[in-house]
C-alpha positions in Angstrom: -58.6 139.9 -131.9 -55.7 138.3 -129.9 -55.3 134.6 -130.1 -52.9 134.6 -127.0 -54.7 132.7 -124.2 -53.8 131.0 -120.8 -56.0 127.8 -121.4 -53.6 124.8 -120.8 -53.9 123.5 -117.3 -57.1 125.4 -116.3 -58.9 123.4 -119.0 -59.0 119.8 -116.7 -59.3 119.3 -113.0 -57.9 121.2 -110.2 -55.2 118.8 -110.3 -53.7 120.6 -113.0 -54.9 118.1 -115.9 -55.2 119.0 -119.4 -57.5 116.6 -121.6 -57.1 117.1 -125.6 -59.3 115.0 -127.9 -58.1 114.8 -131.5 -60.5 114.3 -134.1 -59.4 113.4 -137.9 -59.5 111.3 -140.6 -57.1 108.3 -141.4 -54.0 109.7 -142.9 -54.0 113.1 -141.2 -51.7 112.3 -138.7 -53.8 112.9 -135.6 -52.3 110.1 -133.5 -48.8 111.5 -134.4 -49.9 114.9 -133.4 -51.3 113.6 -129.9 -47.9 111.9 -129.1 -46.1 114.7 -130.1 -47.7 116.9 -127.5 -47.1 114.2 -125.1 -43.5 114.1 -125.6 -43.4 117.8 -125.5 -45.1 117.4 -122.1 -42.3 115.2 -121.2 -39.5 117.6 -122.2 -41.2 120.2 -119.8 -41.2 117.5 -116.9 -45.1 116.5 -117.2 -46.8 113.5 -116.9 -48.5 112.5 -120.1 -50.8 110.0 -121.8 -51.0 109.6 -125.7 -53.1 106.9 -127.4 -55.9 106.4 -130.3 -59.2 105.0 -129.8 -59.0 101.7 -131.3 -60.9 100.9 -134.3 -60.5 101.5 -138.2 -57.7 103.7 -139.0 -58.0 103.2 -143.0 -57.3 106.4 -145.0 -60.2 108.7 -144.7 -62.0 106.9 -142.0 -62.9 109.0 -138.9 -60.3 108.3 -135.9 -60.1 109.9 -132.5 -57.0 110.0 -130.6 -56.3 111.6 -126.8 -53.4 113.3 -124.9 -53.2 114.2 -121.4 -50.9 116.3 -119.9 -50.6 116.8 -115.9 -48.4 118.0 -113.3 -49.0 115.0 -111.1 -49.2 111.4 -112.2 -52.3 110.3 -114.1 -54.8 108.0 -112.8 -57.2 107.7 -115.6 -57.0 105.0 -118.1 -60.2 105.4 -120.4 -60.5 107.8 -123.4 -61.2 111.5 -123.0 -64.8 112.1 -122.4 -64.9 115.5 -121.0 -61.9 117.4 -123.3 -61.2 120.6 -122.1 -59.6 121.1 -125.6 -61.1 119.5 -128.5 -58.7 119.4 -132.0 -60.1 119.0 -135.2 -58.3 118.0 -138.4 -60.9 117.8 -141.0 -63.7 120.2 -140.8 -66.0 117.9 -142.8 -66.4 115.8 -139.6 -68.4 118.8 -137.9 -71.1 117.6 -140.1 -70.7 114.0 -139.2 -70.2 113.7 -135.5 -70.6 115.9 -132.5 -66.9 116.6 -131.9 -67.7 118.4 -128.6 -69.8 115.6 -127.2 -69.0 115.9 -123.1 -66.9 119.0 -123.4 -67.8 121.7 -121.1 -69.2 124.8 -122.5 -66.2 126.8 -122.2 -63.9 124.2 -124.1 -61.5 125.3 -126.5 -62.2 123.9 -129.6 -59.4 124.3 -132.6 -60.4 123.5 -136.2 -58.3 123.1 -139.5 -60.5 125.5 -141.8 -59.7 128.7 -143.9 -62.9 130.1 -142.2 -62.8 132.5 -139.5 -64.2 131.4 -136.2 -67.5 133.4 -136.8 -67.9 131.9 -140.0 -67.2 128.5 -139.0 -69.6 128.8 -135.9 -72.6 130.2 -138.4 -71.7 127.5 -141.3 -71.8 124.7 -138.8 -74.2 126.0 -136.3 -71.7 125.5 -133.5 -73.1 126.7 -130.2 -70.4 125.8 -127.4 -67.0 126.4 -126.9 -64.2 129.0 -127.5 -63.7 128.7 -131.2 -60.2 129.0 -133.0 -59.3 128.2 -136.5 -56.1 127.5 -138.5 -56.0 126.8 -142.3 -53.6 123.9 -141.4 -53.9 122.1 -144.8 -52.7 125.4 -146.7 -50.0 125.9 -144.2 -48.9 122.5 -144.8 -49.0 122.5 -148.3 -46.9 125.8 -148.6 -44.4 124.2 -146.0 -43.9 120.4 -146.2 -45.5 119.9 -149.7 -47.9 117.7 -148.5 -51.6 117.9 -147.2 -51.0 116.6 -143.9 -52.3 119.3 -141.2 -50.9 117.7 -137.8 -47.8 119.7 -137.6 -49.4 123.1 -138.0 -52.3 122.2 -135.7 -49.8 121.5 -133.0 -48.5 125.2 -133.4 -51.7 126.6 -133.4 -52.6 124.5 -130.0 -49.1 125.9 -128.7 -50.3 129.4 -129.1 -53.7 128.7 -127.8 -52.9 126.9 -124.8 -49.5 127.9 -123.7 -48.7 124.6 -122.6 -45.2 124.9 -124.0 -42.9 127.7 -125.1 -42.8 127.9 -128.9 -38.9 127.6 -128.8 -39.4 124.7 -126.9 -41.5 123.1 -129.8 -38.8 124.0 -132.4 -36.0 122.8 -130.5 -38.1 119.3 -130.1 -38.7 119.2 -133.8 -34.8 119.9 -134.6 -33.8 117.3 -132.1 -36.5 114.6 -132.8 -37.2 114.8 -136.5 -33.5 115.4 -137.2 -33.1 111.9 -136.3 -35.7 110.8 -138.8 -35.6 113.3 -141.8 -33.5 115.0 -144.0 -32.8 119.0 -143.0 -35.1 120.4 -145.6 -38.0 118.3 -144.2 -37.0 119.2 -140.5 -37.1 123.0 -141.5 -40.5 122.7 -143.6 -41.9 121.5 -140.3 -40.5 123.8 -138.2 -41.9 126.7 -140.6 -45.4 125.0 -140.5 -45.3 124.8 -136.7 -44.3 128.8 -136.5 -46.5 129.8 -139.2 -49.8 128.2 -137.8 -48.5 129.7 -134.1 -48.8 133.2 -135.5 -51.7 132.5 -137.8 -54.1 130.8 -135.6 -57.5 132.9 -135.1 -59.6 133.0 -132.0 -63.1 134.6 -131.1 
């Protein structure tokens, strides 16, 4: 089934606001991913926010982060309570917390899982949301040699929402990561992004 969608700024308010809530465990890079999406928004001339929910961020502990992207200045300063998009970096959290709490019935839910969306929905008894899956941990291991799924999740999110053209994401990675990491690491992350963009599955 096609994974192309025009979710993006339609998943928010009438002012063109997209609200994303990230669920992960410490060490999986959710806060970095939330900031990456915000910086991509800046490059597209949009307004943005990105911040974690303050709490224990020890490795393995559940964490929550938020991103807002808008065509207009953002006047909201709390956590995202009614996300149009929910991104889950660790599927074990589906047994632990209600990741779709406060989300509308048609919210986009993107989960890092080797299961298909139909399998995941049945396995965890998920009722709401437009479900998408991507095996981000496997892609990360094969491209960047580390089980950190945040970069592939951004690639999948790019495909689902259409918030940013994939070529702009690649340009951003080359420019931003190129300042911090050697070329091999940069190219590994680009491969992770583009593979997830192509491999994400939707219902």
